[in-house]
N, C-alpha and C positions, 0 to 999 in steps of 0.2 A: 020697489022705489025707495023704501026706507032701509037703512042699515039695521041689522039685527044685533050687532055688537060693535062697540067702539074700540078702536085700537089705542095703544099707548100714545102714538103720535097725535091722535084726535084729542086726547086730554091735554097734551102740550099746546095744541092749537087753541083749545078753550081758554087755557091760562093766558096765552098771548092776547086773545081778544078781550079778556077781562081787565088786563093791565090798563088800557086807556080809560075804562069806566072808573076804575079806582083813582086814576090820576086826575080825571076831570072832577069827580065828586068829593074827593078827600085830600088831594095834594095840590089843588089849585092850578092844574094844567089848563092851558088855553085851548078852547074848543076848536079854533081854526087850525092850530098846530096839529091837533089830533086828526082832523079831516085831511090835512095835507099828507100825513103819513098813510092814511087810507088810500089816497090816490097813488102814492109811491108804492104801496103794497101790490098794486096791479103790475108795476114794473118788476118788483121783486119776484112775484110768481112767474112772470114771463122769463126772467133771467134764470131761475132754477129749472124751468122747463127746458131751456136751451142746454143747460148743463146735462140734464137727463138725456136729451136727444144726442148730444155729443158722445156720451157714454155708450149709448146703443149703437151709434155709427161706428165707433172704434171697435165694438164687439162684433157687429154683424155686417157692416159696410153698406148694405142696401135693404130695401123692403118694398112691399107692394103698395102702389098708389092706385086708389079706386076713384074713378070719376066718370060719370055718364054711362054707367054700366060696363066700363072697360077697366081692365087691370094692367098696370105696367110696373115692372120692377125698376126703381130709380134709386139713386144714391141717397144715403142719409143726409148728405150735405144739401140736397135739393129740399128735403123736408125742413131742414133748419133755416135755410134762406127764405123759403116760402113763409114759414112761421114768423120769422123776424119782421119781414115786410108787412104781412097782413096784420099781425098782432100789434106791431109798432104803430100802424096807422090808427088802429082802434084805440090804443092808449093815448096817442096824441090828441085825438078828438075828445076823449073822456076828460083828460086833465085840462085841456083848454076850456071846455065847458064849465068845469068845476071852478077854475080860477075866475072866469068871467061872472058866473052866477053868484059866487060867494062874495064878490066884491074885492078879492085880493088884487085883481089887476088894477083897480083904482087906487088901492092903498099903496101899492108899490109903483104906480104909474108905469105899468108895463103893458105889452101887447098880448094878443090871444095865446100865443105859444111860448111866451117868455118863461113860464114855469118849467117847461120842458128843457129849456136851454140853461137857465140859471137857478135850478131848483135849490142849491145849497143856501141861497140867501133867504129862503122861506123856512129853513130849519133852525129850531132853537134846542136847548138842552132837553126839554121835555119830549119833543118829537123825536129827537135822536135816541133817547132811551127806548121809546116805543118802537122805533125802527129796528134797533138792535134786538129787541124781543122777537119781532117777526123774522129777522134773519136767522136767529138761533132756532126758532120754531121750524122754519122751512128747511134749514140745514139738517135738523134732526129727522124730519120726515124723509128727506132725500136719502139719508143713510138707512133709517129704520125700515121704511116701507119699500124702498127701491133697490138699494145696493145689498143690504143684509139678506133680504129674501131672495135675491137673484132674479127679481122681476125684469131687470134690464136685459136678461138673456132671452126672454120670450115675448115681451110686450110688443104689440104692433105699433109701428111708427105713426100710423094714422090715428090710433087711439091716443098715443102720447101727445101728438100735436094738438088734438082738440080738447085735452083734459082741462086746460085753464078756462075755456070759454064760458061754460055754464056758470061757474062761480063768478066770473067777471061780469056777465050780463046782470046778475043779481046785484053785485057790488056797484055797477055803474048806476043803476036805478036808485039805489040807496044813497050813494054819494051825492048825486045831483039833487035828490030830494033833501038830503041833509044840508047841502049848501044853501038852500032856500031858508031852512030853519035858522042858519047862522045869521042871515040878514035880519031876523026878528028877535035875535038874542036868546033863542031857545036851544043853543048848541048842546048843553049838558043833558037836557032831556032826550034829545034825539040820539046822542051818543049811546045812552043807555038802551034805547029801543033798537038802534042800529046794531049794537053788539049782540043783543039777544037774537035778533033775526039772523044776523050773520053766523052766529054759533049754530043756530038750528039748521040752516041750509048747508053749512060747510061740514058739519059733523054727523048729521042724521039722514041726509039725502044720499041715496046710493048713486052717485054720478057715474061710477064705474059701470054699473049695470046699464044705465041709460046710453053711455057711449058704446058699450059692447053690443047693445041691441042695434044701434045705428050701423056699426061696422058689419055685423052679421047680415043685416038687410042688404048692404052694399055688396057683400060677397055672394049672397044668394042671387041678387040681380045679375051679377057677373056670370055666375054658373048657369043661370037660365038663358042669358044671351048667347053663351057659348054653345048651348044645345041647339 
């Protein structure tokens, strides 16, 4: 369950997560602006995952889809469209909840999903700097862990499709809880706690092993049903 060794991209991710802590505590960054970028990070992760799936689709065209003990070979485009719709719904609900609970919807006199449609109006220079940091981080991870290693040639599309979800479930809980802290003026304290928890789960938990275990169980169930 736990990683035995951190990779170079893990250290880049740690640095990206420490940037908002430094900004909030020493550079006077606004806590709400930081939490807005944490919400947008969910979108950034999903976008980079789509890029990975496109690379795999160009390389291999299709892969196995496991559902209810059955296996079917489908186009990589099917995986991509399924992910965009399913993940997009998840992101829309999460960001809508954050904007409502944090009070941003009242501050900007907007509706539940306005953040999703007009997100640039919520961005200032501080949050833009933080967003660029995450973009650089995930761009480096895309090259270093995925392209450079040749993982795109062998990775299962099912595994790739589900990679963002475990991290996002943790982030969803933390962001919603953090938005409550914002209403009580304790944003800086929670940003520090959130960053520590986020770094721990994103860099020390072996998500790859957990996902691989689930896929192997699906494959085993398929092989059993075939017999």
